[in-house]
DRENPA-3360 file (N, C-alpha, C; in nm, 2 decimals, always signed):
BEGIN
1 = MPFVGRLL = -2.53/+1.49/-1.18/-2.44/+1.57/-1.09/-2.30/+1.59/-1.16 ~ -2.24/+1.71/-1.16/-2.11/+1.73/-1.22/-2.00/+1.64/-1.16 ~ -1.89/+1.62/-1.23/-1.79/+1.53/-1.19/-1.73/+1.57/-1.05 ~ -1.71/+1.70/-1.03/-1.65/+1.75/-0.91/-1.74/+1.72/-0.79 ~ -1.87/+1.74/-0.81/-1.97/+1.71/-0.70/-1.97/+1.57/-0.67 ~ -1.97/+1.48/-0.77/-1.97/+1.34/-0.75/-1.85/+1.29/-0.68 ~ -1.73/+1.35/-0.71/-1.61/+1.32/-0.65/-1.61/+1.36/-0.50 ~ -1.66/+1.48/-0.47/-1.66/+1.52/-0.33/-1.76/+1.43/-0.25;
9 = TQLVHVNV = -1.87/+1.39/-0.31/-1.96/+1.30/-0.24/-1.89/+1.17/-0.21 ~ -1.82/+1.12/-0.31/-1.75/+0.99/-0.30/-1.64/+1.00/-0.19 ~ -1.57/+1.11/-0.18/-1.46/+1.12/-0.08/-1.52/+1.13/+0.06 ~ -1.64/+1.20/+0.08/-1.71/+1.20/+0.20/-1.76/+1.06/+0.24 ~ -1.80/+0.98/+0.14/-1.86/+0.85/+0.16/-1.75/+0.76/+0.21 ~ -1.63/+0.76/+0.16/-1.52/+0.67/+0.20/-1.45/+0.72/+0.33 ~ -1.48/+0.84/+0.37/-1.43/+0.90/+0.50/-1.28/+0.90/+0.49 ~ -1.22/+0.98/+0.41/-1.08/+0.98/+0.37/-0.99/+0.98/+0.49;
17 = LDTATRMA = -1.00/+1.07/+0.58/-0.90/+1.09/+0.69/-0.91/+0.97/+0.79 ~ -1.03/+0.93/+0.82/-1.05/+0.81/+0.91/-0.99/+0.69/+0.85 ~ -1.03/+0.66/+0.73/-0.98/+0.54/+0.66/-0.83/+0.54/+0.65 ~ -0.77/+0.65/+0.60/-0.62/+0.66/+0.59/-0.55/+0.65/+0.72 ~ -0.60/+0.71/+0.82/-0.54/+0.70/+0.96/-0.54/+0.55/+1.01 ~ -0.65/+0.49/+0.99/-0.66/+0.35/+1.04/-0.57/+0.26/+0.95 ~ -0.56/+0.28/+0.82/-0.47/+0.21/+0.73/-0.33/+0.23/+0.77 ~ -0.29/+0.36/+0.79/-0.15/+0.39/+0.83/-0.11/+0.32/+0.96;
25 = AQIFLTAV = -0.20/+0.32/+1.06/-0.17/+0.26/+1.19/-0.15/+0.11/+1.17 ~ -0.24/+0.04/+1.08/-0.22/-0.10/+1.06/-0.09/-0.13/+0.99 ~ -0.06/-0.05/+0.89/+0.07/-0.07/+0.82/+0.19/-0.05/+0.91 ~ +0.18/+0.04/+1.00/+0.29/+0.06/+1.09/+0.30/-0.06/+1.19 ~ +0.19/-0.10/+1.24/+0.19/-0.22/+1.33/+0.24/-0.34/+1.26 ~ +0.22/-0.35/+1.13/+0.26/-0.46/+1.05/+0.41/-0.45/+1.01 ~ +0.45/-0.33/+0.98/+0.59/-0.31/+0.93/+0.69/-0.33/+1.04 ~ +0.66/-0.29/+1.16/+0.76/-0.31/+1.27/+0.80/-0.45/+1.30;
33 = PTVFILAA = +0.70/-0.54/+1.32/+0.73/-0.68/+1.34/+0.79/-0.75/+1.22 ~ +0.74/-0.70/+1.10/+0.79/-0.76/+0.97/+0.94/-0.74/+0.96 ~ +0.98/-0.61/+0.99/+1.12/-0.58/+0.98/+1.21/-0.68/+1.07 ~ +1.16/-0.70/+1.19/+1.23/-0.79/+1.28/+1.23/-0.94/+1.23 ~ +1.12/-0.98/+1.17/+1.11/-1.11/+1.11/+1.21/-1.13/+1.00 ~ +1.22/-1.03/+0.91/+1.31/-1.03/+0.80/+1.46/-1.03/+0.85 ~ +1.48/-0.95/+0.96/+1.61/-0.94/+1.01/+1.66/-1.08/+1.07 ~ +1.56/-1.15/+1.12/+1.59/-1.28/+1.19/+1.60/-1.40/+1.09;
41 = FAPDSARN = +1.51/-1.40/+0.99/+1.50/-1.52/+0.91/+1.53/-1.50/+0.76 ~ +1.53/-1.38/+0.71/+1.55/-1.36/+0.56/+1.70/-1.37/+0.53 ~ +1.73/-1.41/+0.41/+1.87/-1.41/+0.37/+1.92/-1.27/+0.35 ~ +2.05/-1.25/+0.34/+2.11/-1.12/+0.33/+2.06/-1.05/+0.20 ~ +2.04/-1.12/+0.09/+2.00/-1.06/-0.03/+1.86/-0.99/-0.02 ~ +1.77/-1.06/+0.06/+1.64/-1.00/+0.08/+1.64/-0.88/+0.17 ~ +1.73/-0.89/+0.27/+1.74/-0.77/+0.36/+1.80/-0.65/+0.28 ~ +1.90/-0.68/+0.20/+1.96/-0.57/+0.12/+1.86/-0.51/+0.02;
49 = NLVESLRG = +1.78/-0.59/-0.04/+1.68/-0.54/-0.13/+1.58/-0.45/-0.06 ~ +1.54/-0.49/+0.07/+1.44/-0.41/+0.14/+1.50/-0.28/+0.18 ~ +1.63/-0.27/+0.22/+1.69/-0.15/+0.26/+1.70/-0.06/+0.13 ~ +1.73/-0.12/+0.02/+1.74/-0.04/-0.11/+1.61/+0.01/-0.15 ~ +1.50/-0.06/-0.13/+1.37/-0.01/-0.16/+1.33/+0.10/-0.07 ~ +1.36/+0.09/+0.06/+1.33/+0.20/+0.15/+1.42/+0.33/+0.12 ~ +1.54/+0.31/+0.08/+1.62/+0.42/+0.04/+1.57/+0.49/-0.08 ~ +1.52/+0.41/-0.18/+1.47/+0.47/-0.30/+1.34/+0.54/-0.28;
57 = ALGLRPTS = +1.25/+0.48/-0.19/+1.12/+0.54/-0.17/+1.13/+0.67/-0.09 ~ +1.22/+0.67/+0.01/+1.23/+0.78/+0.10/+1.34/+0.88/+0.08 ~ +1.43/+0.84/-0.02/+1.55/+0.92/-0.04/+1.64/+0.93/+0.08 ~ +1.66/+0.83/+0.15/+1.73/+0.83/+0.28/+1.87/+0.87/+0.26 ~ +1.92/+0.95/+0.35/+2.06/+0.99/+0.36/+2.13/+0.90/+0.45 ~ +2.27/+0.90/+0.45/+2.34/+0.81/+0.54/+2.30/+0.81/+0.68 ~ +2.27/+0.93/+0.74/+2.24/+0.93/+0.88/+2.12/+0.85/+0.91 ~ +2.01/+0.88/+0.84/+1.88/+0.81/+0.86/+1.89/+0.66/+0.81;
65 = LDEFQQIF = +1.96/+0.64/+0.71/+1.97/+0.50/+0.65/+2.04/+0.41/+0.75 ~ +2.14/+0.47/+0.83/+2.21/+0.39/+0.93/+2.11/+0.34/+1.04 ~ +2.01/+0.42/+1.07/+1.91/+0.37/+1.17/+1.84/+0.25/+1.13 ~ +1.81/+0.24/+1.00/+1.74/+0.12/+0.95/+1.84/+0.00/+0.94 ~ +1.96/+0.03/+0.89/+2.05/-0.08/+0.88/+2.10/-0.14/+1.01 ~ +2.09/-0.06/+1.12/+2.13/-0.12/+1.25/+2.03/-0.23/+1.29 ~ +1.91/-0.22/+1.25/+1.81/-0.33/+1.28/+1.85/-0.45/+1.20 ~ +1.88/-0.44/+1.07/+1.90/-0.55/+0.99/+2.04/-0.61/+1.01;
73 = NATSETVR = +2.13/-0.53/+1.07/+2.27/-0.58/+1.10/+2.28/-0.66/+1.23 ~ +2.17/-0.66/+1.31/+2.17/-0.73/+1.43/+2.19/-0.88/+1.40 ~ +2.25/-0.95/+1.49/+2.28/-1.09/+1.46/+2.15/-1.17/+1.45 ~ +2.14/-1.26/+1.36/+2.02/-1.33/+1.33/+1.98/-1.41/+1.45 ~ +2.08/-1.47/+1.52/+2.04/-1.56/+1.63/+1.98/-1.48/+1.75 ~ +2.03/-1.36/+1.77/+1.97/-1.27/+1.88/+1.83/-1.23/+1.84 ~ +1.81/-1.19/+1.72/+1.67/-1.15/+1.68/+1.58/-1.26/+1.67 ~ +1.63/-1.38/+1.63/+1.54/-1.50/+1.61/+1.50/-1.54/+1.75;
81 = DATGGIGI = +1.59/-1.54/+1.85/+1.55/-1.58/+1.98/+1.44/-1.49/+2.04 ~ +1.46/-1.36/+2.01/+1.36/-1.26/+2.07/+1.23/-1.27/+2.00 ~ +1.23/-1.31/+1.87/+1.11/-1.31/+1.79/+1.02/-1.44/+1.81 ~ +1.08/-1.55/+1.77/+1.01/-1.68/+1.79/+0.88/-1.69/+1.71 ~ +0.82/-1.81/+1.73/+0.70/-1.84/+1.66/+0.58/-1.74/+1.69 ~ +0.57/-1.70/+1.82/+0.46/-1.61/+1.86/+0.47/-1.48/+1.78 ~ +0.60/-1.43/+1.76/+0.62/-1.31/+1.68/+0.57/-1.32/+1.54 ~ +0.59/-1.44/+1.48/+0.55/-1.46/+1.34/+0.40/-1.46/+1.33;
89 = VVTLLSAT = +0.33/-1.52/+1.43/+0.18/-1.52/+1.43/+0.13/-1.38/+1.45 ~ +0.19/-1.31/+1.54/+0.14/-1.17/+1.56/+0.16/-1.09/+1.44 ~ +0.27/-1.11/+1.37/+0.29/-1.03/+1.24/+0.19/-1.07/+1.14 ~ +0.15/-1.19/+1.12/+0.05/-1.23/+1.03/-0.08/-1.17/+1.06 ~ -0.12/-1.17/+1.19/-0.25/-1.12/+1.23/-0.25/-0.97/+1.20 ~ -0.14/-0.90/+1.23/-0.14/-0.75/+1.20/-0.15/-0.73/+1.06 ~ -0.08/-0.81/+0.98/-0.08/-0.79/+0.83/-0.22/-0.81/+0.77 ~ -0.29/-0.92/+0.82/-0.42/-0.94/+0.76/-0.52/-0.83/+0.81;
97 = ACSRVLQR = -0.49/-0.77/+0.92/-0.57/-0.65/+0.96/-0.55/-0.54/+0.87 ~ -0.43/-0.52/+0.82/-0.41/-0.42/+0.72/-0.48/-0.45/+0.59 ~ -0.48/-0.58/+0.55/-0.55/-0.62/+0.43/-0.70/-0.59/+0.44 ~ -0.76/-0.61/+0.56/-0.90/-0.59/+0.59/-0.94/-0.44/+0.57 ~ -0.85/-0.35/+0.62/-0.88/-0.21/+0.61/-0.88/-0.17/+0.46 ~ -0.78/-0.22/+0.39/-0.77/-0.19/+0.25/-0.89/-0.25/+0.17 ~ -0.93/-0.37/+0.21/-1.05/-0.43/+0.15/-1.17/-0.35/+0.17 ~ -1.19/-0.30/+0.29/-1.30/-0.22/+0.32/-1.31/-0.09/+0.24;
105 = LCERSWHM = -1.19/-0.03/+0.22/-1.18/+0.09/+0.14/-1.23/+0.06/-0.01 ~ -1.18/-0.05/-0.06/-1.23/-0.09/-0.20/-1.38/-0.11/-0.20 ~ -1.43/-0.18/-0.10/-1.57/-0.20/-0.10/-1.65/-0.07/-0.08 ~ -1.61/+0.02/+0.00/-1.68/+0.14/+0.02/-1.67/+0.23/-0.11 ~ -1.56/+0.22/-0.17/-1.54/+0.30/-0.30/-1.63/+0.25/-0.40 ~ -1.66/+0.12/-0.41/-1.75/+0.06/-0.51/-1.89/+0.04/-0.45 ~ -1.92/+0.09/-0.34/-2.05/+0.09/-0.28/-2.10/-0.06/-0.27 ~ -2.02/-0.14/-0.21/-2.05/-0.28/-0.20/-2.05/-0.32/-0.05;
113 = SHTGARVA = -2.13/-0.43/-0.03/-2.13/-0.48/+0.11/-2.00/-0.55/+0.15 ~ -1.98/-0.57/+0.28/-1.86/-0.62/+0.33/-1.86/-0.77/+0.31 ~ -1.74/-0.83/+0.26/-1.73/-0.98/+0.25/-1.69/-1.04/+0.38 ~ -1.75/-1.15/+0.42/-1.71/-1.22/+0.54/-1.57/-1.28/+0.54 ~ -1.52/-1.31/+0.66/-1.39/-1.36/+0.67/-1.37/-1.50/+0.60 ~ -1.48/-1.57/+0.60/-1.47/-1.71/+0.54/-1.44/-1.70/+0.39 ~ -1.49/-1.60/+0.33/-1.47/-1.59/+0.18/-1.34/-1.52/+0.16 ~ -1.30/-1.42/+0.24/-1.19/-1.33/+0.21/-1.06/-1.37/+0.27;
121 = AWRWLAWL = -1.05/-1.46/+0.37/-0.93/-1.48/+0.45/-0.81/-1.52/+0.36 ~ -0.83/-1.61/+0.26/-0.71/-1.64/+0.18/-0.67/-1.53/+0.09 ~ -0.76/-1.44/+0.06/-0.72/-1.32/-0.02/-0.64/-1.23/+0.06 ~ -0.66/-1.21/+0.19/-0.58/-1.13/+0.27/-0.44/-1.18/+0.27 ~ -0.42/-1.31/+0.29/-0.28/-1.36/+0.29/-0.21/-1.35/+0.15 ~ -0.29/-1.38/+0.05/-0.23/-1.37/-0.09/-0.19/-1.22/-0.11 ~ -0.27/-1.13/-0.07/-0.23/-0.99/-0.09/-0.10/-0.95/-0.02 ~ -0.09/-1.00/+0.10/+0.03/-0.98/+0.19/+0.15/-1.03/+0.12;
129 = LVWLAALL = +0.15/-1.16/+0.08/+0.27/-1.22/+0.02/+0.31/-1.15/-0.11 ~ +0.21/-1.12/-0.19/+0.25/-1.05/-0.32/+0.31/-0.91/-0.30 ~ +0.25/-0.84/-0.20/+0.30/-0.71/-0.18/+0.44/-0.71/-0.11 ~ +0.46/-0.81/-0.02/+0.59/-0.82/+0.04/+0.70/-0.85/-0.07 ~ +0.67/-0.94/-0.16/+0.76/-0.97/-0.27/+0.78/-0.84/-0.35 ~ +0.68/-0.77/-0.38/+0.69/-0.65/-0.46/+0.78/-0.54/-0.39 ~ +0.76/-0.53/-0.26/+0.84/-0.44/-0.18/+0.99/-0.47/-0.19 ~ +1.02/-0.60/-0.18/+1.16/-0.64/-0.18/+1.23/-0.60/-0.31;
137 = FQGRIHAA = +1.16/-0.59/-0.42/+1.22/-0.56/-0.55/+1.19/-0.42/-0.60 ~ +1.13/-0.34/-0.52/+1.09/-0.21/-0.56/+1.21/-0.12/-0.59 ~ +1.31/-0.13/-0.51/+1.43/-0.05/-0.54/+1.49/-0.09/-0.67 ~ +1.50/-0.21/-0.70/+1.56/-0.26/-0.83/+1.47/-0.21/-0.95 ~ +1.34/-0.22/-0.93/+1.25/-0.18/-1.04/+1.26/-0.03/-1.06 ~ +1.28/+0.05/-0.96/+1.29/+0.19/-0.98/+1.42/+0.23/-1.05 ~ +1.52/+0.15/-1.03/+1.65/+0.17/-1.10/+1.65/+0.09/-1.23 ~ +1.54/+0.03/-1.27/+1.53/-0.05/-1.40/+1.64/-0.15/-1.40;
145 = FGAGSGLG = +1.67/-0.21/-1.29/+1.77/-0.31/-1.28/+1.90/-0.27/-1.34 ~ +1.93/-0.14/-1.31/+2.06/-0.08/-1.35/+2.06/-0.01/-1.49 ~ +1.94/+0.00/-1.55/+1.93/+0.06/-1.68/+1.91/+0.21/-1.67 ~ +1.88/+0.27/-1.55/+1.87/+0.41/-1.54/+1.73/+0.45/-1.49 ~ +1.72/+0.57/-1.43/+1.60/+0.62/-1.36/+1.49/+0.65/-1.46 ~ +1.52/+0.69/-1.59/+1.42/+0.72/-1.68/+1.33/+0.59/-1.71 ~ +1.40/+0.48/-1.75/+1.32/+0.36/-1.77/+1.26/+0.31/-1.64 ~ +1.33/+0.33/-1.53/+1.28/+0.29/-1.40/+1.15/+0.36/-1.36;
153 = TALSLVSG = +1.14/+0.49/-1.40/+1.01/+0.55/-1.37/+0.89/+0.49/-1.45 ~ +0.92/+0.46/-1.57/+0.82/+0.39/-1.65/+0.78/+0.25/-1.60 ~ +0.88/+0.18/-1.56/+0.86/+0.04/-1.50/+0.79/+0.05/-1.37 ~ +0.82/+0.16/-1.29/+0.75/+0.18/-1.16/+0.60/+0.21/-1.18 ~ +0.57/+0.29/-1.28/+0.43/+0.32/-1.31/+0.36/+0.20/-1.36 ~ +0.42/+0.12/-1.45/+0.35/+0.00/-1.50/+0.33/-0.10/-1.38 ~ +0.44/-0.13/-1.31/+0.43/-0.23/-1.20/+0.33/-0.18/-1.09 ~ +0.33/-0.05/-1.06/+0.23/+0.00/-0.96/+0.09/-0.01/-1.01;
161 = TLLWWWTQ = +0.07/+0.02/-1.14/-0.07/+0.00/-1.19/-0.11/-0.14/-1.19 ~ -0.03/-0.23/-1.23/-0.06/-0.38/-1.22/-0.09/-0.42/-1.08 ~ -0.01/-0.38/-0.99/-0.03/-0.42/-0.85/-0.17/-0.37/-0.79 ~ -0.20/-0.24/-0.82/-0.32/-0.19/-0.77/-0.44/-0.24/-0.85 ~ -0.42/-0.27/-0.97/-0.53/-0.34/-1.05/-0.57/-0.47/-0.99 ~ -0.46/-0.55/-0.96/-0.48/-0.69/-0.90/-0.53/-0.67/-0.76 ~ -0.48/-0.57/-0.68/-0.52/-0.56/-0.54/-0.67/-0.53/-0.53 ~ -0.73/-0.44/-0.61/-0.87/-0.41/-0.61/-0.95/-0.54/-0.65;
169 = HVLLGGRI = -0.90/-0.61/-0.75/-0.98/-0.73/-0.79/-0.98/-0.84/-0.69 ~ -0.87/-0.86/-0.63/-0.86/-0.97/-0.53/-0.93/-0.94/-0.40 ~ -0.92/-0.81/-0.35/-0.98/-0.78/-0.23/-1.13/-0.75/-0.24 ~ -1.18/-0.73/-0.37/-1.32/-0.72/-0.39/-1.38/-0.86/-0.42 ~ -1.30/-0.96/-0.41/-1.35/-1.10/-0.43/-1.39/-1.13/-0.57 ~ -1.34/-1.05/-0.67/-1.38/-1.08/-0.81/-1.52/-1.03/-0.84 ~ -1.58/-0.95/-0.75/-1.72/-0.91/-0.78/-1.73/-0.80/-0.88 ~ -1.62/-0.73/-0.91/-1.62/-0.63/-1.02/-1.52/-0.68/-1.12;
177 = RWLPLLPG = -1.56/-0.67/-1.25/-1.48/-0.72/-1.36/-1.35/-0.63/-1.37 ~ -1.25/-0.68/-1.44/-1.12/-0.62/-1.45/-1.13/-0.48/-1.51 ~ -1.19/-0.46/-1.62/-1.19/-0.33/-1.69/-1.23/-0.21/-1.61 ~ -1.34/-0.22/-1.54/-1.38/-0.10/-1.46/-1.28/-0.06/-1.35 ~ -1.20/-0.16/-1.31/-1.10/-0.13/-1.20/-0.97/-0.06/-1.26 ~ -0.96/-0.06/-1.39/-0.84/+0.00/-1.45/-0.81/+0.14/-1.42 ~ -0.92/+0.23/-1.43/-0.89/+0.37/-1.40/-0.83/+0.39/-1.26 ~ -0.89/+0.33/-1.16/-0.84/+0.34/-1.02/-0.70/+0.29/-1.01;
185 = AVITGAGL = -0.66/+0.18/-1.08/-0.53/+0.13/-1.08/-0.43/+0.23/-1.14 ~ -0.47/+0.29/-1.25/-0.38/+0.39/-1.32/-0.36/+0.51/-1.23 ~ -0.47/+0.56/-1.18/-0.47/+0.68/-1.09/-0.38/+0.66/-0.97 ~ -0.40/+0.54/-0.90/-0.33/+0.51/-0.78/-0.18/+0.49/-0.81 ~ -0.15/+0.42/-0.92/-0.01/+0.40/-0.96/+0.06/+0.53/-0.99 ~ -0.01/+0.62/-1.06/+0.05/+0.75/-1.09/+0.06/+0.84/-0.97 ~ -0.04/+0.84/-0.89/-0.04/+0.92/-0.77/+0.07/+0.88/-0.67 ~ +0.09/+0.75/-0.65/+0.20/+0.71/-0.56/+0.33/+0.74/-0.62;
193 = LVFFWASK = +0.35/+0.73/-0.75/+0.47/+0.77/-0.82/+0.51/+0.91/-0.79 ~ +0.41/+1.00/-0.81/+0.43/+1.14/-0.78/+0.46/+1.16/-0.63 ~ +0.39/+1.09/-0.54/+0.41/+1.10/-0.40/+0.56/+1.06/-0.36 ~ +0.60/+0.95/-0.42/+0.74/+0.91/-0.39/+0.84/+1.00/-0.44 ~ +0.82/+1.06/-0.55/+0.91/+1.16/-0.61/+0.92/+1.28/-0.51 ~ +0.80/+1.33/-0.46/+0.80/+1.44/-0.37/+0.87/+1.40/-0.23 ~ +0.85/+1.27/-0.20/+0.91/+1.22/-0.07/+1.06/+1.23/-0.08 ~ +1.12/+1.21/-0.19/+1.27/+1.21/-0.20/+1.32/+1.35/-0.18;
201 = IYMPHAFD = +1.23/+1.45/-0.21/+1.28/+1.59/-0.19/+1.26/+1.63/-0.04 ~ +1.15/+1.59/+0.02/+1.12/+1.64/+0.15/+1.17/+1.55/+0.26 ~ +1.15/+1.42/+0.25/+1.18/+1.33/+0.36/+1.32/+1.32/+0.41 ~ +1.42/+1.33/+0.33/+1.56/+1.33/+0.38/+1.58/+1.44/+0.48 ~ +1.53/+1.56/+0.46/+1.55/+1.67/+0.55/+1.47/+1.64/+0.68 ~ +1.35/+1.59/+0.66/+1.26/+1.56/+0.78/+1.32/+1.46/+0.87 ~ +1.37/+1.35/+0.80/+1.44/+1.24/+0.88/+1.56/+1.29/+0.96 ~ +1.65/+1.36/+0.89/+1.77/+1.41/+0.95/+1.74/+1.51/+1.07;
209 = RSITQFGP = +1.64/+1.60/+1.05/+1.60/+1.69/+1.15/+1.54/+1.62/+1.27 ~ +1.45/+1.52/+1.25/+1.39/+1.45/+1.36/+1.49/+1.37/+1.43 ~ +1.58/+1.30/+1.36/+1.68/+1.22/+1.43/+1.78/+1.31/+1.52 ~ +1.81/+1.42/+1.46/+1.90/+1.52/+1.54/+1.83/+1.57/+1.66 ~ +1.70/+1.59/+1.66/+1.63/+1.65/+1.77/+1.58/+1.54/+1.87 ~ +1.54/+1.43/+1.82/+1.47/+1.33/+1.91/+1.53/+1.19/+1.90 ~ +1.63/+1.17/+1.82/+1.69/+1.04/+1.81/+1.59/+0.94/+1.74 ~ +1.60/+0.81/+1.78/+1.52/+0.71/+1.71/+1.37/+0.74/+1.72;
217 = FGLVFTLL = +1.32/+0.81/+1.83/+1.18/+0.84/+1.84/+1.14/+0.94/+1.73 ~ +1.23/+1.03/+1.69/+1.20/+1.12/+1.58/+1.18/+1.05/+1.45 ~ +1.26/+0.94/+1.43/+1.25/+0.86/+1.31/+1.11/+0.80/+1.30 ~ +1.06/+0.74/+1.42/+0.94/+0.67/+1.42/+0.82/+0.77/+1.39 ~ +0.83/+0.89/+1.46/+0.72/+0.99/+1.44/+0.71/+1.03/+1.29 ~ +0.83/+1.06/+1.23/+0.83/+1.11/+1.09/+0.78/+1.00/+1.00 ~ +0.82/+0.87/+1.02/+0.78/+0.76/+0.94/+0.63/+0.74/+0.95 ~ +0.57/+0.76/+1.07/+0.43/+0.74/+1.08/+0.35/+0.85/+1.01;
225 = SWLIMICV = +0.40/+0.97/+1.02/+0.34/+1.09/+0.95/+0.34/+1.06/+0.80 ~ +0.46/+1.01/+0.75/+0.47/+0.98/+0.61/+0.37/+0.87/+0.57 ~ +0.35/+0.77/+0.65/+0.25/+0.66/+0.62/+0.11/+0.72/+0.61 ~ +0.08/+0.81/+0.70/-0.06/+0.87/+0.70/-0.08/+0.94/+0.56 ~ +0.02/+1.01/+0.52/+0.01/+1.09/+0.39/+0.00/+0.99/+0.27 ~ +0.07/+0.88/+0.28/+0.07/+0.79/+0.16/-0.07/+0.72/+0.16 ~ -0.12/+0.69/+0.28/-0.25/+0.63/+0.29/-0.37/+0.72/+0.25 ~ -0.35/+0.85/+0.27/-0.44/+0.95/+0.22/-0.44/+0.95/+0.07;
233 = TITVCIAT = -0.32/+0.94/+0.01/-0.31/+0.94/-0.14/-0.38/+0.81/-0.19 ~ -0.35/+0.70/-0.13/-0.42/+0.57/-0.18/-0.57/+0.58/-0.17 ~ -0.62/+0.63/-0.05/-0.76/+0.64/-0.03/-0.83/+0.73/-0.14 ~ -0.77/+0.85/-0.16/-0.83/+0.94/-0.26/-0.82/+0.88/-0.40 ~ -0.71/+0.82/-0.43/-0.69/+0.77/-0.57/-0.79/+0.66/-0.60 ~ -0.81/+0.56/-0.51/-0.90/+0.45/-0.53/-1.04/+0.50/-0.53 ~ -1.08/+0.59/-0.45/-1.21/+0.65/-0.45/-1.24/+0.72/-0.58 ~ -1.14/+0.80/-0.62/-1.15/+0.87/-0.75/-1.17/+0.78/-0.87;
241 = GYVVASEG = -1.10/+0.66/-0.86/-1.10/+0.56/-0.97/-1.25/+0.52/-1.00 ~ -1.33/+0.50/-0.89/-1.47/+0.46/-0.92/-1.54/+0.57/-0.99 ~ -1.52/+0.70/-0.95/-1.60/+0.81/-1.01/-1.56/+0.82/-1.15 ~ -1.43/+0.81/-1.18/-1.38/+0.82/-1.32/-1.44/+0.71/-1.41 ~ -1.44/+0.58/-1.35/-1.49/+0.47/-1.42/-1.64/+0.47/-1.44 ~ -1.71/+0.56/-1.37/-1.86/+0.57/-1.38/-1.90/+0.68/-1.46 ~ -1.81/+0.75/-1.53/-1.84/+0.87/-1.61/-1.89/+0.83/-1.74 ~ -2.01/+0.86/-1.78/-2.07/+0.86/-1.91/-2.02/+0.76/-2.01;
249 = HLARLLGT = -1.95/+0.81/-2.11/-1.91/+0.72/-2.22/-1.80/+0.62/-2.17 ~ -1.72/+0.66/-2.08/-1.61/+0.57/-2.03/-1.68/+0.46/-1.95 ~ -1.79/+0.48/-1.88/-1.86/+0.38/-1.81/-1.91/+0.28/-1.90 ~ -1.97/+0.32/-2.01/-2.02/+0.23/-2.11/-1.91/+0.15/-2.18 ~ -1.80/+0.22/-2.20/-1.68/+0.15/-2.27/-1.62/+0.04/-2.18 ~ -1.61/+0.07/-2.05/-1.55/-0.02/-1.95/-1.66/-0.13/-1.90 ~ -1.78/-0.10/-1.92/-1.89/-0.19/-1.87/-1.90/-0.17/-1.72 ~ -1.88/-0.05/-1.67/-1.89/-0.02/-1.52/-2.03/-0.04/-1.47;
257 = PSAENAAQ = -2.05/-0.12/-1.37/-2.19/-0.14/-1.32/-2.23/-0.02/-1.23 ~ -2.35/+0.01/-1.23/-2.40/+0.12/-1.14/-2.39/+0.07/-0.99 ~ -2.40/+0.16/-0.90/-2.39/+0.13/-0.76/-2.49/+0.02/-0.72 ~ -2.61/+0.04/-0.77/-2.72/-0.06/-0.74/-2.69/-0.20/-0.80 ~ -2.64/-0.20/-0.93/-2.61/-0.33/-0.99/-2.49/-0.40/-0.92 ~ -2.39/-0.32/-0.88/-2.28/-0.37/-0.81/-2.32/-0.43/-0.68 ~ -2.41/-0.37/-0.61/-2.46/-0.42/-0.48/-2.53/-0.55/-0.50 ~ -2.62/-0.56/-0.60/-2.69/-0.68/-0.63/-2.60/-0.79/-0.67;
265 = SAVRTAD = -2.50/-0.76/-0.75/-2.40/-0.86/-0.79/-2.33/-0.92/-0.67 ~ -2.29/-0.83/-0.58/-2.22/-0.87/-0.46/-2.30/-0.97/-0.38 ~ -2.44/-0.94/-0.37/-2.52/-1.03/-0.29/-2.53/-1.17/-0.36 ~ -2.54/-1.17/-0.49/-2.55/-1.30/-0.56/-2.42/-1.37/-0.55 ~ -2.30/-1.30/-0.55/-2.17/-1.37/-0.53/-2.16/-1.43/-0.39 ~ -2.20/-1.35/-0.29/-2.19/-1.40/-0.15/-2.28/-1.52/-0.13 ~ -2.40/-1.52/-0.20/-2.49/-1.64/-0.18/-2.43/-1.76/-0.25;
% end
């Protein structure tokens, strides 16, 4: 089957819109309580890094940036009292739900059976902690720690590729070797870099218009729409990575297993 036909079949198999919508919903449900947790318990440096990362990813202007900063500028005691231990538990549960959706995407992309919670639970938490740390420093990476946006773009591509390479490997439970996962990591890292570049052009206008018309509710709606689009990008890129890694000579070079061999390997690993 030609490459385009295999790609279309793969995108139908992973159910792009349904997967992306569920992933975006879980990210949103995770992000909201996480912001309040950070506002309550994180040091000022961590909160400033997060705001800088959001500003860099979305190209936020002062009007919309103020809406985010108002959350982080709330007194820690007030937010901590409102959050409490139950809020932290709810945040962790929401975050691991996001990990599970992403894990299922990786498994469907590689035509593998679903891993049980007993095997995958620690991987969900590990993924969450690593990505939260990466998010806090994303703004600094994009600016190359003050060296300029040109070097920052290269660093963002490299760091994004490494993160998505590791993400696929850890959420697949190590059932696929590293090399076959590399095309998907490169495609996803590059795809998100282009997406964030486009976001800096479009999102400032969208945020300002939404806030002017609907206030904070407009900010929420625009952010959720942005999350859906970024999840569509992630879903398409990871699914495409499998098709690329399975192509002829490249498949032999990377040692990419066939769908049947991958499924058999997954059963042996689970046993």
